[in-house]
Residue, then its C-alpha position, 0 to 999 in steps of 0.5 A: x151501477x146507476x144512482x138513483x134520478x135525483x129528486x127534491x128531498x123533502x125536509x121536514x119542518x125544524x121547530x125552532x125555539x124562538x122567544x123561549x127562555x133558556x132550558x125549555x124543553x122543546x123536542x124539535x124533531x120529528x115523533x119517527x116513533x110511536x112510544x118510547x121504548x127504555x130498554x137496559x143491559x146490567x152486567x158483569x163478569x158473573x151474568x147479565x140482564x137485559x129487558x124493557x122497562x116502563x120510567x117506573x119500573x127504573x128506579x128498581x132497577x138501580x137498586x139491583x143493577x150489576x157493576x154496569x147498567x146501559x138504559x137505552x132511551x128510544x123516542x124523543x117526543x116524549x117531552x115528560x118522560x126525558x124530563x123525568x129522566x134527567x130528574x132522576x139523575x140530577x141532570x141539569x136542565x140545559x143539558x136536557x133542552x140539549x138532547x131534545x134538540x134534534x139539531x144540536x151541534x155534537x159536542x161534550x160536555x163535562x159536569x162533576x155528576x156526569x158527562x155528556x155528549x153528543x153526535x150524530x149516527x149516520x146511515x147509508x146502508x147502499x151507494x144509491x141510498x141518501x145519506x140520512x142521520x139520527x142524534x144520539x146523547x150519551x149521558x155516563x155516570x160512573x158506571x151506569x150510561x144513559x143513551x137518547x135515540x130518536x127512534x129504534x135502530x142503531x148501529x150498535x149491534x156487534x156491541x150487545x153480541x160481545x156484552x152477550x156473548x162474552x167476548x172482548x174485555x167488554x164484560x171485565x171493565x167498567x162503564x167509561x169502556x163501554x161508552x167508548x164502544x159505543x163511540x167506536x160503533x159510531x165512528x166505525x159506522x163513519x168509515x162505512x158510509x163514507x165507503x159507500x160515497x165514494x162508490x157513488x162518486x165513482x160512478x157518477x163520475x164515470x156518466x161524467x165521462x160517459x154521458x153528461x146530461x142534465x141528470x148526471x148534473x142534477x145528482x152531482x149537485x145533490x151529492x154536494x149537498x150531501x157532502x157539505x151535511x156530513x161535513x158538518x156533522x163529521x168535523x165536530x167529533x174531532x174535538x168531542x172525541x178529543x175532550x174525554x182525553x183531556x177534559x174528563x180524567x174523573x169518569x175515564x179511567x186510565x185504562x180506557x185513556x188510550x182506547x180514546x186516543x186510538x179513537x181520535x185517530x180514527x176521527x181524524x182518519x175519517x175527516x180526511x176520508x171527507x175531505x178527499x171525497x168532497x174534492x173527488x165530489x169538486x172535480x166531477x162536477x168540474x169534470x162533467x163541464x169538460x166532458x160537456x163543452x167537450x161534447x159540445x167541441x165535436x158537435x160544433x166540429x162536425x157542424x164545421x165540417x159539413x159547411x167547409x164540403x158545402x161551401x165550394x159545393x155550394x158557389x159552383x151551384x150558385x155560378x151556375x144557377x144565374x143562367x146568363x146567356x153566355x154561359x158557355x158550360x149550359x150547352x154541353x152536352x156532357x157538362x151538366x157530369x163535369x160539374x158532379x164529378x168536380x163537386x165529387x171531386x172536391x168532396x173526396x178532396x177536402x176528406x182526405x186533407x181533413x183526415x191526413x191532418x187528423x181532424x176526422 
C-alpha cells in the first residue's frame, strides 16, 4: 500500500466577518450543494414518518409530530432559510451566527429553551484518502432535534436504520437519547478515521526505512499537517461531551446521562489515540532523517573504502611515472608485471583486512 503523492491541498478562501456587528448572519463556507434539503423523521413506539419537506410545511409538521421529531437541514448557504428556522424555534441570533460560521470551534452552549452543540464530522474512507471535515450543529428542544450540515451525506446511516427497523431502545426513548445516538455515531467514526491514519503512518514508516526519498518526506510533512488539523478538531470534544452531563440537566434525562458519560469516556479514548499517532508521526519523521543519514553514511563508507584502496596504487603509479633515468626497475623485463602483481596483492590484502574488520 503506497500513499498517494503529496500535492498541495487547495484551501478555500475563508470568509471573515471583519467589521460586521455581532450576530451578523453570514455564511463563511463554500456552497457544497445546489439546494437546501430539509428532511424530517418523526417517530414513537407505534410508528414513524419520514419525508423531505419545504420550509413552509414545517409548521404543519410540528403540529402533527409524534413523540420525537428529527429535522435534518442539509446545506447552509441559504442564510435566509436558516434565519427563518431560527425565528420559528426562537433561536438566538448568536446561535444562528455560530451555525453559519463553519470555522467555528467545537463547543456546547446551554440555553433555557434549548441546547446547542457544534462539532466536526470527519471523513477518511481509505488510508490513501485525505481527511475531510464538515461542520455539524445540533439544537435540542425537548423532543425536537434540529441538525444543520454543510452538505448531504453523513455518518448517521446506522442510526436511521435503527429507527426505521425498530432496533434497540431508540424508538422507546426521548429526543435527548436521539442526540446521544447521533453524537455517538460521530465519535465512532473518529475511531474509523484514526484506524486509517494509523495504517497510513505504518506505510510511511516502512517507506522511511526502505526508501527515504523526497516524495516520502513530502508525505510525512503532509501527514503532520493533517494530524495538527485533526488535533484541533478532536481536542475540544472533551469539554463538549462533558458539558451535557454537567450543565444540561434540564434537557438531558437521568436515563440518558449514563450514556453521555460513556460517550465522554469514548471521547477521552479518541484523544489518547490521537496523541499516540501524533507521537508516531514525529517519530517517523525522525526515523526518516536517521535513515537518510544512514544511507549517506553507507555511501561515504563505500567511497572511503574505494579511495583507501586506490591511494597506495596511485602512489606506486606516481613513483614509476616520474621517468628518472636512474630507476633500475624501468629496465627489468618483467618489471611491469611485478608492479601489477604487487598492486593486485595490496588490493586483495586490504579487502581481506576490511572484511576481517567487518567494514564491508
